[in-house]
Structures are given as structure tokens and as C-alpha cells.
C-alpha beads as a LAMMPS data file, in Angstrom:
LAMMPS data file: protein, C-alpha beads

285 atoms
284 bonds

1 atom types
1 bond types

-500.0 500.0 xlo xhi
-500.0 500.0 ylo yhi
-500.0 500.0 zlo zhi

Masses

1 110.0

Atoms # bond

1 1 1 -51.213 9.016 -3.232
2 1 1 -49.051 9.561 -0.923
3 1 1 -46.937 6.142 -0.956
4 1 1 -46.437 6.833 -4.864
5 1 1 -44.857 9.853 -4.100
6 1 1 -42.906 8.645 -1.556
7 1 1 -41.417 6.151 -4.209
8 1 1 -41.317 8.377 -6.826
9 1 1 -38.788 10.690 -4.443
10 1 1 -36.980 7.575 -3.746
11 1 1 -36.804 6.463 -7.084
12 1 1 -34.719 9.874 -7.989
13 1 1 -32.690 10.089 -4.917
14 1 1 -31.239 6.567 -6.308
15 1 1 -30.888 7.804 -9.943
16 1 1 -29.022 10.918 -8.356
17 1 1 -26.112 8.513 -6.074
18 1 1 -26.289 6.222 -8.915
19 1 1 -25.176 8.981 -11.384
20 1 1 -22.598 10.419 -9.016
21 1 1 -21.178 7.304 -8.033
22 1 1 -20.871 6.458 -12.110
23 1 1 -19.478 10.545 -12.415
24 1 1 -16.670 9.341 -9.893
25 1 1 -15.638 6.651 -12.340
26 1 1 -14.468 8.796 -15.314
27 1 1 -12.062 10.695 -14.305
28 1 1 -10.131 7.272 -13.301
29 1 1 -11.319 5.520 -16.711
30 1 1 -10.329 8.295 -18.865
31 1 1 -6.837 8.718 -16.724
32 1 1 -6.257 4.346 -17.514
33 1 1 -7.742 4.866 -21.140
34 1 1 -5.036 7.339 -22.071
35 1 1 -2.008 6.658 -20.659
36 1 1 -2.739 2.932 -22.081
37 1 1 -3.250 4.752 -25.269
38 1 1 0.093 6.396 -25.051
39 1 1 1.697 3.678 -23.857
40 1 1 0.853 0.141 -25.061
41 1 1 2.592 0.403 -28.321
42 1 1 5.817 0.381 -26.393
43 1 1 4.975 -2.380 -23.791
44 1 1 7.015 -5.536 -24.600
45 1 1 8.962 -8.641 -23.374
46 1 1 11.819 -6.833 -23.909
47 1 1 10.621 -3.672 -22.395
48 1 1 9.633 -4.805 -19.168
49 1 1 12.894 -7.378 -18.641
50 1 1 15.565 -5.930 -19.715
51 1 1 18.111 -3.605 -17.893
52 1 1 18.419 -0.187 -20.060
53 1 1 21.663 0.760 -21.370
54 1 1 20.684 4.557 -20.950
55 1 1 17.744 6.951 -19.469
56 1 1 16.429 7.303 -22.640
57 1 1 16.028 4.583 -24.095
58 1 1 15.508 0.456 -23.205
59 1 1 13.882 -1.652 -20.359
60 1 1 13.096 -0.972 -17.257
61 1 1 13.643 -4.441 -15.629
62 1 1 16.341 -2.099 -12.856
63 1 1 13.471 0.315 -11.486
64 1 1 10.850 -3.018 -11.627
65 1 1 12.457 -5.057 -10.000
66 1 1 13.871 -2.676 -7.390
67 1 1 10.424 -1.298 -6.586
68 1 1 8.650 -5.249 -5.976
69 1 1 11.796 -5.742 -3.755
70 1 1 11.706 -2.505 -1.691
71 1 1 7.798 -3.143 -1.356
72 1 1 8.117 -6.979 -0.299
73 1 1 11.245 -5.773 2.401
74 1 1 8.690 -2.414 3.579
75 1 1 5.764 -5.009 4.119
76 1 1 7.668 -7.300 5.598
77 1 1 8.447 -4.779 8.760
78 1 1 5.485 -2.898 8.594
79 1 1 3.354 -5.435 9.097
80 1 1 4.328 -7.379 11.830
81 1 1 4.689 -4.931 14.036
82 1 1 1.896 -2.847 12.894
83 1 1 -0.376 -6.179 14.209
84 1 1 1.437 -6.519 17.424
85 1 1 0.640 -2.929 17.849
86 1 1 -2.874 -3.285 16.775
87 1 1 -3.606 -6.658 18.816
88 1 1 -2.237 -4.704 21.803
89 1 1 -4.607 -2.087 21.305
90 1 1 -7.569 -3.660 20.569
91 1 1 -7.058 -6.577 22.929
92 1 1 -5.129 -5.491 26.152
93 1 1 -4.647 -1.636 26.345
94 1 1 -6.918 -0.339 28.587
95 1 1 -9.666 2.702 26.790
96 1 1 -8.501 5.326 28.981
97 1 1 -7.655 8.661 28.305
98 1 1 -3.794 7.618 27.442
99 1 1 -5.645 5.557 24.698
100 1 1 -7.300 8.432 23.274
101 1 1 -4.180 10.305 23.139
102 1 1 -2.290 7.653 21.655
103 1 1 -5.069 7.120 18.960
104 1 1 -5.209 10.455 18.124
105 1 1 -1.061 10.181 17.521
106 1 1 -1.483 7.436 15.043
107 1 1 -4.211 8.949 13.043
108 1 1 -1.978 12.289 12.927
109 1 1 0.945 10.378 12.065
110 1 1 -1.283 8.868 9.060
111 1 1 -1.963 12.220 7.682
112 1 1 1.787 13.376 7.794
113 1 1 3.380 14.171 4.194
114 1 1 5.733 11.948 2.762
115 1 1 8.292 14.102 2.446
116 1 1 8.595 14.569 6.527
117 1 1 8.558 10.377 6.782
118 1 1 11.773 11.057 3.563
119 1 1 13.359 13.816 5.679
120 1 1 13.518 11.691 9.091
121 1 1 14.264 8.298 7.037
122 1 1 17.161 10.419 5.763
123 1 1 18.182 11.406 9.195
124 1 1 17.751 8.305 11.422
125 1 1 18.741 5.252 8.608
126 1 1 21.195 6.891 6.558
127 1 1 23.157 9.383 8.596
128 1 1 23.175 8.361 12.432
129 1 1 22.760 4.581 11.870
130 1 1 24.638 4.772 8.910
131 1 1 23.015 2.446 6.063
132 1 1 23.949 4.893 3.505
133 1 1 21.359 5.377 0.907
134 1 1 20.142 1.904 0.383
135 1 1 17.434 -0.526 0.239
136 1 1 17.692 -1.431 4.072
137 1 1 17.404 2.339 4.921
138 1 1 14.245 3.337 2.670
139 1 1 12.213 0.315 3.785
140 1 1 12.711 0.921 6.863
141 1 1 11.559 4.767 5.949
142 1 1 8.757 3.142 4.157
143 1 1 7.564 0.637 6.498
144 1 1 7.423 4.090 9.300
145 1 1 5.423 5.798 6.922
146 1 1 2.942 3.005 6.617
147 1 1 2.954 2.223 10.101
148 1 1 0.209 4.573 10.968
149 1 1 -2.139 3.165 8.265
150 1 1 -1.414 -0.011 8.749
151 1 1 -2.364 0.182 12.822
152 1 1 -5.133 1.774 12.086
153 1 1 -7.357 -0.662 9.376
154 1 1 -6.063 -3.786 11.589
155 1 1 -7.288 -2.108 14.823
156 1 1 -10.779 -1.477 13.130
157 1 1 -10.346 -5.109 11.708
158 1 1 -9.561 -6.624 14.708
159 1 1 -12.432 -4.528 16.420
160 1 1 -15.147 -5.934 13.991
161 1 1 -14.901 -9.371 15.371
162 1 1 -17.554 -9.838 17.622
163 1 1 -17.173 -10.164 21.389
164 1 1 -18.989 -13.405 21.131
165 1 1 -16.350 -14.929 19.689
166 1 1 -14.137 -14.099 22.723
167 1 1 -15.990 -15.119 25.035
168 1 1 -16.860 -18.342 23.809
169 1 1 -13.672 -19.521 23.289
170 1 1 -12.380 -17.867 26.860
171 1 1 -15.788 -19.949 28.189
172 1 1 -14.209 -23.128 26.829
173 1 1 -11.119 -22.879 28.450
174 1 1 -8.587 -21.075 26.095
175 1 1 -6.288 -18.513 27.243
176 1 1 -6.410 -15.059 26.421
177 1 1 -3.535 -15.836 24.054
178 1 1 -4.489 -18.069 22.403
179 1 1 -8.483 -16.708 22.135
180 1 1 -6.748 -13.838 20.460
181 1 1 -4.229 -15.832 17.923
182 1 1 -6.260 -18.392 16.967
183 1 1 -9.618 -16.948 17.017
184 1 1 -9.503 -12.933 16.499
185 1 1 -6.921 -12.844 14.221
186 1 1 -7.721 -15.357 11.957
187 1 1 -11.375 -14.021 12.122
188 1 1 -9.585 -10.424 11.341
189 1 1 -7.932 -11.683 8.212
190 1 1 -10.282 -9.421 5.479
191 1 1 -9.940 -6.282 7.089
192 1 1 -5.979 -7.503 7.540
193 1 1 -5.721 -7.855 3.941
194 1 1 -7.225 -4.785 3.101
195 1 1 -4.301 -2.879 5.115
196 1 1 -1.883 -4.968 3.669
197 1 1 -3.653 -3.517 -0.143
198 1 1 -3.893 0.395 0.950
199 1 1 -0.405 -0.043 2.231
200 1 1 1.430 -1.903 -1.036
201 1 1 -0.213 0.544 -3.082
202 1 1 0.977 3.688 -1.148
203 1 1 4.810 2.131 -0.980
204 1 1 4.860 1.661 -4.418
205 1 1 3.386 5.064 -6.027
206 1 1 5.625 6.887 -3.024
207 1 1 8.394 9.230 -4.904
208 1 1 9.440 11.584 -1.878
209 1 1 10.921 9.073 0.639
210 1 1 12.941 6.923 -1.822
211 1 1 14.169 9.833 -3.270
212 1 1 16.066 10.544 0.296
213 1 1 16.593 7.175 1.032
214 1 1 17.364 4.550 -1.810
215 1 1 16.540 5.499 -4.981
216 1 1 19.269 5.955 -7.946
217 1 1 19.111 8.239 -10.620
218 1 1 20.827 5.481 -13.120
219 1 1 22.033 1.943 -12.114
220 1 1 23.788 -0.819 -15.000
221 1 1 23.144 -3.272 -12.728
222 1 1 20.651 -4.726 -9.801
223 1 1 21.054 -4.383 -6.437
224 1 1 23.229 -7.258 -4.849
225 1 1 22.037 -6.854 -1.283
226 1 1 19.691 -4.778 1.091
227 1 1 22.964 -2.300 1.937
228 1 1 22.792 -1.154 -2.062
229 1 1 20.973 1.563 -4.172
230 1 1 18.086 0.615 -6.594
231 1 1 16.354 2.693 -9.418
232 1 1 12.541 2.373 -8.476
233 1 1 9.943 2.805 -11.341
234 1 1 8.146 6.567 -9.223
235 1 1 11.427 8.292 -8.806
236 1 1 12.546 6.976 -12.460
237 1 1 9.522 8.057 -14.348
238 1 1 10.163 11.160 -12.255
239 1 1 13.674 11.374 -13.334
240 1 1 12.718 10.522 -17.234
241 1 1 10.147 13.255 -16.928
242 1 1 11.873 16.371 -15.363
243 1 1 15.436 15.665 -15.876
244 1 1 15.539 14.721 -19.640
245 1 1 14.797 15.984 -22.465
246 1 1 15.405 13.213 -24.851
247 1 1 12.807 10.694 -23.839
248 1 1 9.492 10.442 -25.645
249 1 1 6.399 10.632 -24.353
250 1 1 5.682 6.966 -25.420
251 1 1 8.790 6.138 -23.193
252 1 1 7.105 8.281 -20.181
253 1 1 3.549 6.634 -20.629
254 1 1 4.790 3.333 -21.238
255 1 1 6.413 3.446 -17.690
256 1 1 3.763 5.338 -16.115
257 1 1 1.351 2.210 -17.194
258 1 1 3.998 -0.311 -16.214
259 1 1 3.478 1.383 -12.087
260 1 1 0.057 1.338 -12.417
261 1 1 -0.585 -2.007 -13.500
262 1 1 2.316 -3.191 -10.994
263 1 1 -0.053 -1.779 -8.087
264 1 1 -3.628 -3.346 -9.992
265 1 1 -1.824 -6.595 -10.235
266 1 1 -0.149 -6.511 -6.243
267 1 1 -4.030 -5.204 -5.498
268 1 1 -6.020 -8.081 -6.940
269 1 1 -4.114 -10.910 -5.544
270 1 1 -4.664 -9.370 -1.925
271 1 1 -8.134 -8.927 -3.276
272 1 1 -8.308 -12.578 -4.014
273 1 1 -6.807 -13.927 -1.184
274 1 1 -8.618 -11.852 1.093
275 1 1 -11.827 -13.207 -0.963
276 1 1 -10.632 -17.179 -0.411
277 1 1 -10.119 -16.116 3.134
278 1 1 -13.694 -14.890 3.495
279 1 1 -15.118 -17.560 2.357
280 1 1 -13.393 -19.974 4.261
281 1 1 -14.369 -18.444 7.637
282 1 1 -17.771 -18.528 6.305
283 1 1 -17.196 -22.312 5.548
284 1 1 -16.198 -23.010 9.000
285 1 1 -18.876 -20.884 10.505

Bonds

1 1 1 2
2 1 2 3
3 1 3 4
4 1 4 5
5 1 5 6
6 1 6 7
7 1 7 8
8 1 8 9
9 1 9 10
10 1 10 11
11 1 11 12
12 1 12 13
13 1 13 14
14 1 14 15
15 1 15 16
16 1 16 17
17 1 17 18
18 1 18 19
19 1 19 20
20 1 20 21
21 1 21 22
22 1 22 23
23 1 23 24
24 1 24 25
25 1 25 26
26 1 26 27
27 1 27 28
28 1 28 29
29 1 29 30
30 1 30 31
31 1 31 32
32 1 32 33
33 1 33 34
34 1 34 35
35 1 35 36
36 1 36 37
37 1 37 38
38 1 38 39
39 1 39 40
40 1 40 41
41 1 41 42
42 1 42 43
43 1 43 44
44 1 44 45
45 1 45 46
46 1 46 47
47 1 47 48
48 1 48 49
49 1 49 50
50 1 50 51
51 1 51 52
52 1 52 53
53 1 53 54
54 1 54 55
55 1 55 56
56 1 56 57
57 1 57 58
58 1 58 59
59 1 59 60
60 1 60 61
61 1 61 62
62 1 62 63
63 1 63 64
64 1 64 65
65 1 65 66
66 1 66 67
67 1 67 68
68 1 68 69
69 1 69 70
70 1 70 71
71 1 71 72
72 1 72 73
73 1 73 74
74 1 74 75
75 1 75 76
76 1 76 77
77 1 77 78
78 1 78 79
79 1 79 80
80 1 80 81
81 1 81 82
82 1 82 83
83 1 83 84
84 1 84 85
85 1 85 86
86 1 86 87
87 1 87 88
88 1 88 89
89 1 89 90
90 1 90 91
91 1 91 92
92 1 92 93
93 1 93 94
94 1 94 95
95 1 95 96
96 1 96 97
97 1 97 98
98 1 98 99
99 1 99 100
100 1 100 101
101 1 101 102
102 1 102 103
103 1 103 104
104 1 104 105
105 1 105 106
106 1 106 107
107 1 107 108
108 1 108 109
109 1 109 110
110 1 110 111
111 1 111 112
112 1 112 113
113 1 113 114
114 1 114 115
115 1 115 116
116 1 116 117
117 1 117 118
118 1 118 119
119 1 119 120
120 1 120 121
121 1 121 122
122 1 122 123
123 1 123 124
124 1 124 125
125 1 125 126
126 1 126 127
127 1 127 128
128 1 128 129
129 1 129 130
130 1 130 131
131 1 131 132
132 1 132 133
133 1 133 134
134 1 134 135
135 1 135 136
136 1 136 137
137 1 137 138
138 1 138 139
139 1 139 140
140 1 140 141
141 1 141 142
142 1 142 143
143 1 143 144
144 1 144 145
145 1 145 146
146 1 146 147
147 1 147 148
148 1 148 149
149 1 149 150
150 1 150 151
151 1 151 152
152 1 152 153
153 1 153 154
154 1 154 155
155 1 155 156
156 1 156 157
157 1 157 158
158 1 158 159
159 1 159 160
160 1 160 161
161 1 161 162
162 1 162 163
163 1 163 164
164 1 164 165
165 1 165 166
166 1 166 167
167 1 167 168
168 1 168 169
169 1 169 170
170 1 170 171
171 1 171 172
172 1 172 173
173 1 173 174
174 1 174 175
175 1 175 176
176 1 176 177
177 1 177 178
178 1 178 179
179 1 179 180
180 1 180 181
181 1 181 182
182 1 182 183
183 1 183 184
184 1 184 185
185 1 185 186
186 1 186 187
187 1 187 188
188 1 188 189
189 1 189 190
190 1 190 191
191 1 191 192
192 1 192 193
193 1 193 194
194 1 194 195
195 1 195 196
196 1 196 197
197 1 197 198
198 1 198 199
199 1 199 200
200 1 200 201
201 1 201 202
202 1 202 203
203 1 203 204
204 1 204 205
205 1 205 206
206 1 206 207
207 1 207 208
208 1 208 209
209 1 209 210
210 1 210 211
211 1 211 212
212 1 212 213
213 1 213 214
214 1 214 215
215 1 215 216
216 1 216 217
217 1 217 218
218 1 218 219
219 1 219 220
220 1 220 221
221 1 221 222
222 1 222 223
223 1 223 224
224 1 224 225
225 1 225 226
226 1 226 227
227 1 227 228
228 1 228 229
229 1 229 230
230 1 230 231
231 1 231 232
232 1 232 233
233 1 233 234
234 1 234 235
235 1 235 236
236 1 236 237
237 1 237 238
238 1 238 239
239 1 239 240
240 1 240 241
241 1 241 242
242 1 242 243
243 1 243 244
244 1 244 245
245 1 245 246
246 1 246 247
247 1 247 248
248 1 248 249
249 1 249 250
250 1 250 251
251 1 251 252
252 1 252 253
253 1 253 254
254 1 254 255
255 1 255 256
256 1 256 257
257 1 257 258
258 1 258 259
259 1 259 260
260 1 260 261
261 1 261 262
262 1 262 263
263 1 263 264
264 1 264 265
265 1 265 266
266 1 266 267
267 1 267 268
268 1 268 269
269 1 269 270
270 1 270 271
271 1 271 272
272 1 272 273
273 1 273 274
274 1 274 275
275 1 275 276
276 1 276 277
277 1 277 278
278 1 278 279
279 1 279 280
280 1 280 281
281 1 281 282
282 1 282 283
283 1 283 284
284 1 284 285
């Protein structure tokens, strides 16, 4: 009788857990369905791959191109620096008081509002270094904003690698540096991809930092170098939603749909790459 009541209690608990888990997806599904219904009729090849002749109508290729370029350049700066910093913390730094202070500082920096990073980038890269409002200044700002998140995720991924793999490599005569880059880092690649996924979504969707450092209200042509300004999807959506009265709701929701789809597409590609790495590691193991 007691076992039956315990099983009944477990069943109720599972039902409650699954119900609340399902409820967590309701707002997301409702949001996606709503923007699809509002903006899908505006989506076509002309809208995606032609430059706009004005802010009110036309295609969005310029902000789409600028968003992709800024994201790639930002990750190009942030990922190597974050990975080296995480390797240093995980493999070579003594876990003393200084380490705890540094770890606390990184966690606190991850919670700093993005507008603060925008003002930081404006003062350091735009004014002090003289880059002006440019893709380079924006990418460096977004890289700085992504560093705490990436370092934290990379550090956790490296720490999750079993210590036995390190010991086996060292026992076979490999150096500590070789063990780190040939054993530890490849094994931690799935977790590293997770960090890249999170950073990609944040970079592509931020508005405040790019507003101060790179975003142009309107440009009839694509940027020719990293020293040029660029239109960006996030800021373009903000501009047409708050500063232009002649933009149709269909146009606004179409831009929103493209931005969401872009972030989702990049995440799916990263998830696919991560799953392939996991399978390869499992096969080698």
C-alpha cells in the first residue's frame, strides 16, 4: 500500500513538472507564431537581398549584411581571448584567494547592463583610440561584452573534462601544454560551442552598445571596410519602430522575423556542429 502511494505521488510530481515545463514554452511559441503571422507575407527574396531606398520601404540586405559581419568579427576577437583566459584559469592558475577574486569579478562583469558596455566602447574605442563609429569599434565593444560570458562557459567546459584524461596523457610522456591543446580542449569542444551559441545570440540581438559605436541610421551602400559604419538589424528595427511613423506594421514584423530567424539559424548551425563533435569524441573514445 505504501509503495502504491509513493508511486502515485511520483506520478503526480512528474505531471506537475511536465506541465510547468510545457507552460514555459507557451510564451515563446506564442511570440514566434505572432510575428510569423504578422510578417511572413512581407518576406521574399527582394526583401532579403536588396538594399532599401528609404527607411520606410524596400529590402533589408544592408542591415542583414552588417549584422552578420559585426557578429563574425566580434566572435573573431572574443572567442580566442576567452578560450586562452579560460585555459589559463582552469589549467595553470592556482585556486587561491586571488583566483576567487578574479572569478567573482568575471561573474559580476557578466551581469553589467549592455548600455554600460556601449558607453565604455564609446569612450575607449570610438574616442580614445580614434576608431570613430565603425564596425571595428562596435566589434571590439561587443567582444568585451561577451568576454565574461564566454570565459565562464569555457572554464566550466574545461573543468568538466575528467582528470583521468589529463593524467593518462601526462603519464604517456606528453607535456602539459600538449595535453591541454590536444586532449583537454578537443574534449571540451561541445561546451565551447555552447558558449559560442550564447554569445552569438547576444551579439546579434543587442541594440544599446551598437547604438554608441557602429550603427548608422541609414546607409544606401554596404560598408567597404571595418572602419565604416553599418546598418544593423537590431538598431534598424528600433529606428523604424520608434522614429519613423510611415513604416507599416508588416515591415516592422518582417524585420523582427528575420532577426529572430537569423539568430535561430546561427544557433542551429552551432548545435549541429556541437553534436557532430560529440559523436566524433564518442567514436574516438
